[in-house]
Residue, then its C-alpha position, 0 to 999 in steps of 0.5 A: x499499499x502506497x503512502x500519500x504525502x501530506x500536503x505542502x503547507x503553501x497548498x493548505x494556505x491557499x485552499x484556506x485563503x480561496x475559502x476565507x474570500x467565501x466566508x462573510x465578514x472576513x477580510x483575510x491574507x497571506x502574511x509573509x515573515x522574513x527579510x531580504x537583502x541584495x545590493x543596489x548601485x554598489x550599496x548592500x541593502x536588507x529589509x525584514x519583514x514581520x517577525x518570528x511567530x506571527x501567523x501565516x494568515x491575518x486579517x479581520x471577521x466582523x461580528x454585529x452581536x452583542x454589538x458591531x466589531x471586528x475580531x481580530x483573526x490570527x490563523x497558523x497553517x500547517x501540513x498534517x503531522x507538523x506543530x507550531x514552534x514555541x514562537x507561533x504558540x506564543x503569538x497565537x496565545x497572545x491573540x486569543x487572550x486579548x479577544x481575537x481568534x487564533x487557529x491553528x489549521x491543517x485544512x479548511x475544515x479546521x477553520x471552518x469549525x473555529x468560525x463556528x461553520x459547519x465542516x466543508x466536506 
């Protein structure tokens, strides 16, 4: 029997972003973390974006009860069998403690459940 390889994380992210575009009241985008450097006209440059632990997808979900407001949304995407790093767990914990929605997702169903929706299968 042949074992199936888990979907790459970028495919998990793409599927989740496609799903989120269909959810009313949700605004979300891919959030890259890292840095880059280069050279221009003989001068070296570098830039850092994000910070270690920042989630793969961030945004907000508008809620209307008991009053109209938005909750911060942070989704850490993982391949099946992988776990968040300590820095990622710490960021998600801080989002949760501040009243935001913090999700570790390996598929669209994980996000749907966390948002109080039916599974998508």
